N, C-alpha and C positions, 0 to 999 in steps of 0.2 A: 504494500500500500504506500502511496505517496503522502507523507505527513508534513504539514507546514511547520508545526511547533507543538511541543508538549510542555506544559507549565502548570504550576500550582498557584492559585490566587483565591480571592473571595468571589463566590458566585454572585454575579452582579444583577442577574435577572431571574425570572421564574419565581415560583413560590418558595424556592430554596435559597433565595437571595440572602446574603449575609453569612452563609456557611462556607468554610474552607472547601475547595474543590480542585481536583486535578482535571485540566482540560487537554483533550487530544484534538487538535485542529487539523482536519484533513485538507489536502490541496485540491483545488478545482471547484468550479461552480458553473452551473448552466444558466444562471440568471445574472442580470446586471442591474440591480436595484439602484434607484437614483440617490439613495442616502447610504449606500454601502460603506461601512467603516473598516472592512477587512479586505480591501482590494488586493493586498499583498498575497492573500491566500489563493488567488486565481491560479497562480503558477509556481510560487515559491515552495520549496520543500525537498525532502529526501526520501528515497525508497527505504522503508523499514519493514521487517517481517512482523508477523503477529506477535511472536515471542519477544522481539525487541520492544514493541510497544507495551506489552504486558510487564516486562521487566522495569521499564521506566515508571509505570503506574505503581507497581509494587514498591519501588524505591521511594516514591513520594509519600507513601504511608497515609493516604487520605481515603476514607471509605466512599466518598462521593466523587463520581467521575462523569464528566460531560464530554461527549463526542460531538464535535461541531465542525464548521467549515468556514468558508466555502460551503459546499453541499456534500456531506459525508456519504449519503446513500448512492452517490455516483460510483463508488468503489465497492465492488462485490465483496471484497474481504472484510468490510465493516460488519456485515451480518454475523460472521463467525466471531469477530472480535467482541461484539456485544454479548454473544452467548458465553464466551469464555469469561468475560468480566463478571457476568451475572452468576456463572457457576462458582466463581470465587467470592461470591457474596458482596460484590461492590454494588452500590446503588448507582445505576447507570441512567443518565439523561442523554437523549439523542435529539439534537436540535436540527430540524430539517426545514427546507424552505417552502414546503407545500406543493412542490411540483412533481415530487417523486413518490411512488407508491410505498406505503409503510407496511404492507402485508407481511413481508419477510422479517420484520423487526421482532426480536424476541419479546414475548409478552411480559416478561419481568422488567423490561426497561420502561422508562417514562419517556414518551414521545412529546417533544415540544414542537408543535406544528405552527410554523410562521405563515399565516395567511396574508398574502401580499395585497395591500390596499391600492387603489388607483394611483395614489401619490408615489408609489414605488415604481410605476410604469411597467409592472410585471404581473398585474392582477389577472390578466388573461392566461397566464401560464399555470394557474393553479389546477391541481387534480382534486376536485371536490369530492371524488369518490372516497378519499381518505377520511372524510368526516364520519362515515359509517363505521370505520375501523377504530375510531378513538375510544379508549377506555376511560372510566370515570376518574382515574388518577393521572391521565394524560393532560397536557396543557395546550391551549391554543392561544397564539399571540397575534395581536394586531398592532403594527407600528403605524402610528397616526401622524400625518403631516399637516392636516388642516381640518376644518369643520366638515368639509365634504367627505374626507376619509372617515371621520368619526361616524357620520350618519350612515355611510356605506357599511361600515363594520357593524353598527347597531342593527341594521336591516339584516345582515347575515346572521347575527346572533339570534334574532327572533325568528327568522325564516327557517332556520335549521334547528331551532330549539336547543342551542348550544349550552345554555345555562344548565340544562338538565343532562347534558351529555359528558362534559369534561370541565376542567378548570379554565377560566378565561383570564387573559392578561391583556392590558391595554398600555402601550408604551408610546410616549411622545418622542417623535424623531428628534434626536439630540441636535441642538443648534438650529432647529427648524420650527418646532412648535414648543411653546412654553408648557411645562408640566402643570402649571397653575391653570391654564385654560382647559387642558384635558380633564383635570380634577374637577373643575367647575361644571363641565358638561356632564360628567359621570354623576356628580352629586345631584344636579338638576333632574336628570333622568332616572335617578335611583337605580343605576345600572349595576347589576350584581356581577361585577368583575373586579379584578385586582389591578390597581394602578401600579405600573411596573417600570419605574425609572431605571436607567442603566447605572446602578450604584457605582460600578467600577470607574465610570467616567467622572464621578464626583469625588471618589476616594483618591484616584490617581489622575495624572495629567491626561486629558483627552488626546487620543492618538498614540499613547504609549503602548508598546507591545509587551506581551508576557504578563498581563494583569487581567 
């Protein structure tokens, strides 16, 4: 597998935010979101075996592991890696961009499905059949760039009854939309979702890698 980076930091997003976490960032992505903050993961990285990756995760000594990208599900070896990590009793989060089928992901892993809003310019690439595969402990994330995105996401939530299907995350696109505005809209609508700021960008310098 081609791996961009492996590092340990604080989980900055999802309902696991604030917990120490080891991240395995895979190389390659099939989307080009307007607000992408990890463009270096499009191509950078080194070929590592499954055992190489597992050894790095073991050395880190953290029970929570996130496999991210890029888009990790582009690499077939990722499915075996998720299984091996789960077999070793790691809590595995797999963050995927919503365009790839999640059917083969080990059911013990928590899927973080990032549904792209119109502001990303990638919303037409979504594979909405994934919604039916989501488990109650999986999480669906919407990155919001403006009020149009918010209303679009809200319509998705109610149309697909997502509140009763999985955990919901709403994130203000960093540097584009004020989290205060997103919080106000959610409060006004009594939206049963978690406001999900990217904590690592507040804890550490924005743009810094390995955090």
